N, C-alpha and C positions, 0 to 999 in steps of 0.2 A: 666198810662203812660203820660209823659209830651207831650205838643203839639209839641215841637221841635222834639222829638223822633218819634212821629206819622209821621211827615213830612219825616223824614229819612227813615222810614219803607215803606211809600207809594211811595216814589220817583221812585224806580225801577218798580213799577206797572204802574205808569204813563208813563214811558219810553216804557214798553212793549206794552201798548195800542197805544201809538203814532206810534211805528214801525209797529204794526199789521194793524193799519188804513191805513198806506201807502202801505203795501203789498197787502191788499185786494182791495184797490183802483187801484193798479197797475194791478191786475188781470182784473178788469173792463176795464182798458185802453187797455190791450192786446187784449181782445175780440173786442173792438171797432176798433183797428187798422186793424184787419183782417176781419172787417165787419161781425162779427158773433154775434149771440145773447148771451148775458151774463146772466147766471143764478142768479147772484147777482144784485139785483136792487138797494139796499141801504146798506151802511156800517155805523154802529154806534159803538162807544166805550165809555167806562167810567170806572173810578175808584170809588169804593164805598166811600161815604163820611165817615168821622170819626164817625158822629152820627149814620149812618146806620150800620157801623161795630160794634159799641158799642151795639146798640139795638139787633143785631143778636147774638152777643156773649152772651148776657144775656138770650135771648130767647132759644138759643141752648145749653146753659151751656158750652161755650167754654172759657177756661182760656186764658188770654191775651198772655201768653208766648207760646200758642199753635195755635195762630191765623193763622200764615202763612201756617201751615200744614193742619189744619182742616177746615179753611174757604177758599175754593178754588174758590170763585167767587169775590174776592176783585177786581181783574181786569176782566172786562167783555166786550165781543164783541157781537154785534147783527147784523146778516146778514139777510136782508129782501129779499124775493123772490116773484115772481109773482105766481108761481105754486108749488103745493106740490112736483111734480117731480123734480123741481129745487132744493128744499131743500136737497134731497138725492144726487143730482149731486154735490152740494157744499160740502156736507159731504165727498164724495169720493175724491174731489179735495184736501181737507185738509188732508185726510189720506195718500195721495200720496206724500205730501211734506216732505222734510227732515229737515226743520227748525222748525217744530212743531211736538212734540211727543204726540200722543193721549193716554191719561191715562184712560179715561172712556167715555162711550156713554150711553145716555138714550133717548129712542125714545118715546116721549109723543105724537107723531102724530099717530103712529100705535096703541098705548095704552094710550089714554088721561087720565089725572088725573080725579078724581071723580068730581072736581070742573068744569071740562070742558076745563081746560088748555091744549093746544097743542103746541108742539115745539120740535125740535131736540136739545138736549144738548150734547156738547162735552167738556170735560175737557182736556186741553193740557198743556204740559210743554214747555215754551218758554224761551230761554236764552237771557238775555240782558247783555251788557258789561257796568260795572260800574267802578268808580275809584278804587274800592276795588277788582276788578276782575269780572269774569263772575258770573251771578246769575240766577238760574233757577226759573221761575215764573209760578205759576199756573194761568191759564186763562180759564174762562168759556166762551164758544162760544154758543150762541143761534141762531139757524137757523129756520126761520119761514116765513110763507106767510104774506101778508099785513093784511089779515083778522085775523090771529092768533095774530099778533102784536097789532092790534086795541083792541081785546078782552083782551089781557094780560095787556095792559095799563090801561084799565078800572078796571079790577080786582085788579091790584096793588094799584090803588088809593083808592079803597074801603077797601082793606086790611089795608092800612095806616089809613084811617078814623076810622075804627072799631077795630083797634089794633089787627088784625088777628082773629077777632071773628065776621065774617059777619053774620047778622041775617038770619034765615032760609029762609024767604020769598025772601030776596035779593039774597041769594045763588041759590034758585030755578030759579029766573029770569035770573041770569047769566048763568045757565046751559042751559036754553032755547035759550039764545042768542048764546051760543057756538054751539048748534045744527044748528042754522041758518048759522053761519059762516062755519061750516063743510059742509053744503049743498052747499053753495056758492063755496067753494074750489072744491067740486066734479064736479059741473057744469062747472067751469072754466077748469078743467082737461079734460072734455068731448069735449070741443071746442078748446083745446090747439093746436091741429094740424093746424086748420084753422087760429088761431091767429098767430102761428109761421110762417105759409106760407105767410101771409100778411106782417108780420114784416120783413121777409127775403127779400120779393120783394121790400119793401120800402128801405131797406138798400142797396140792389143791385142797385136800381134806383139812390140812392144818390151817390153811387160809380161811376156809369156810367156818371152821370151828371158832377161830378168833373173831370173825365178824358176828357170828351168832352170840357169843359170850358178851361182846360189846353191846349188841342190841338188847339182850336180856338185862344187862346192867343199867342201860338207859330206861328200860321199861319199869324198873323198880321205882323210878321217880314219877311215873305217870299212872301206874295201876296199883291196886292193893297188893300187899306182900303175898297174900294167898294166891292171887291170880298169877303173879310173877313166879311164885314157887311152883305152881302147876305147869307153867310153860317150861321152867327149868327141868322139872321131872320128865316132861315129854322129850326134851332135848337129850337128857341122859339115856333114856330108853332107846332112842334112835341111834345115838352115838355108839352104844354098846353093840349094835348090829353091824357096825363098820361097813355100812352101805353108802357109797358116795352119792348115788342118785337120790336116796331118801333124805340125806343131809341137805342136798341142794334144794329139794322141794320144801323141806322144813324152813330153810333159810329164806326162801322166797315168800312163803306164807307168813313168816315172822316179820319180814320187812313190811308186808301189807298191813299187818296188825299194828305195828309200831307207827306206821304212817297215819293210820286211822286215829290213833290216840293223840298223835302230834296235832292233827287237824282239829280235833275236839278241844285241845288245850288252847288253841288260838282263837276260838270263838268267844 
């Protein structure tokens, strides 16, 4: 296949990856706007290089005219999560969407590969609009924790170095590393509730602080600078204590004060 034809073939895949990057990043933004924890920590996307496609087609005995049907990971998305539980939550989010049709799922978290590889794989059909009309693109989505991703990156590099024939001693070391990563994920899951509680408190504190600062800024238009300065100093004093309940009380009292001044200004 000529280089120019390769570019024409791969262009819709690049479009699919670009659009999916935006959509998954938008999910992250939606969680951020409502001050809730997002199960997606990092979004990555790529289109296989021509060299990688050629290598895999030879290794898997895939004819070039069958590439788009049989090689369903030409376009790939990787969604990195903090916890194993998040991986399944992200999977469920994808399954509920109407713009992505799930074709296949493989759970290598519940049943890791012999090598130690763990990840959730989903193959979806995603439709892009081209000058020639709509085109359905196969996209492979890998959902994994940071630990799983670290291990996979190392294993992929070694596969490339040894041309998919990793020596037995190296393979055994990889399996031991995978066991360590698995234990780390389990231990993180055990303390997940505490981590989530701390994260939610931090996010709530950030939201309250923004509300308080906005209220103080509005008060500068209704009260003397001296009075507004006094309120701001009081806020700084409470903020330094890093006590969420005190901040909540201060925010409530400040809202009452601000409402009183607004009522006076309307008389």
